[in-house]
N, C-alpha and C positions, 0 to 999 in steps of 0.2 A: 446697643448694637441692633441693627435691623434683623428681624427674624422673618423668614418666608416659609409658608406652609402650603401644602397642596390639600384642597378640600376633597370631600368624597365625590364632588361633581367634576373634579379635575381642574378647577380654577385655582390660581395662585392667590393666596391671601397673605397680607403683610401686617406686621406689628413691630413694636420696638420694645426693647427690654426696659426702658425707663418707665413704661406703663405698668410695671410689676412691682411687687414688694422687693425690698433690698435683699431679703433672704433668697428669694427665687432668682434674683439677678445674679447673686453669687453662685448659686448652683448651676445656672446656665453658663457663666464664665468658666466654672470648673470643668464642665463637660467639654467646652471648646478647648481649654488648655490641655485636658487629658487626651483629646483627639490629636493635638500636635505632638505630644510625647509618644503616643501610641504609634502614629504614622512614622515618626522619625526613628523610633526604636526598631520597628520591623524593617524599615529600609536599611538601617545601619547593620542589623544582624544579617540580612540577606547579602549586603555588600561584603561584609567580613567573611561570611561562609563561602561565598563564591571566590573571593581572593585566595582563601586558603585552599580551595579545591583546585583552582587554576595553577597554584604554585606547588602543590604537593602531589597531585594525581599525575602519574607518568604520561598517560594518554593525553591529558590536557596540556601538560607542560611541554610536550613536543610540538604543539601547534604554533602557528605564527602569532605575532603580536596582535594583529588585527582580529584573528579568531578569538584569542584569549580576552581581548577587550570586549568583544561582543558577548562572550560567555559571562562576563561580569555585568556589563551594562544592561543587557536586556532583562534579566531577572530582577535587577535592582529597580529599574523603572517600572516594571510590571508589579513588583511588590508595593511600590509607593502608591500606585493607583488602586490596587486591590485592597491594601490595608485600610485606605480611606473608606471604601465601599463596605468592608467588613465592619468597621467601627460604627458607621451610621446605620447600616442595614442589619447586620448579623447580631450586633450587641444591643439593638433597639434603643440607641441613644436619641434617635429622632422622635420616637414615641415619648421618651422621658421629657424632652423639651416641649412637646405638644401638651403633655399633662401639666407641666409647670406653667404654661401660658393659658390655661383654662381661666376664663373670666376676663381676660384682657381684650380690649377692642381690636377687631380685625378689619383691615381695609383692603379693597380690591386694587387700589392703585398705590404704589409705593410713595409717590409724591404727597399723598394726603396724610401719611402717618406722622403724627406729632412726635417730636423728640423733646421730652420734658427735661432732659439733663442739659439742654442747651437753651440759651436765652438769646433772642434776636432783638434788634433795636434799629431805629433809624436816627439819623442826625437831623434834629429839628432846626430848620433855618430861622424860625421865628424866635427861638431862644438861644441865639448866638451859637448855633450848630452843636448843641449839647445832645447827648444820647437821650432818646425819649421812647416811650412805648415798648417796654420789655414784654415779650410774649413768647409763646412756646412753639410757634410755627404751624399751628392748626389752621387749615384753610376753610374747612367746613365743620359744622357741628352736627 
C-alpha cells in the first residue's frame, strides 16, 4: 500500500509498504485495520446511544421525525470524522507508521514509487507476443 508522509519542510513524501520488511508490513496493516474497527466502533456506539436517547427521553420523543432524525444523524456523522482524527492524531498512530518506515526510500512524486509486490511486463512481438521483461515499475534510480 502507498504511504504518504509530510516532511518537516511541509513537502509530501511517498513510499510503499513493499519496500519494508514483512514484519513491518504486517504491523502497518494491523494499524490500518485497527483504525477501521476503531472508527466503526465509535460511530456505532454514537448511533446506538443517540437512538436510545431519541426513543427514551420524553423531551426528544415529543419532537417531529425530522428533528429526531437530525438528532441522530448529526452526532453520528460528526463522530465518524472525529474518531478518525483522534485515531491518527491523538493516539499517535501516524508517528508509529513513520517510525516503522525509517530507512525506506522516500520519493517526492507518487508516480516514481516502485511497487515491489507487483510485477510488470510487456508482450514481446518478436517472440510470438509472449510476456517479457518482468520489472518492478521503477522509473528512475
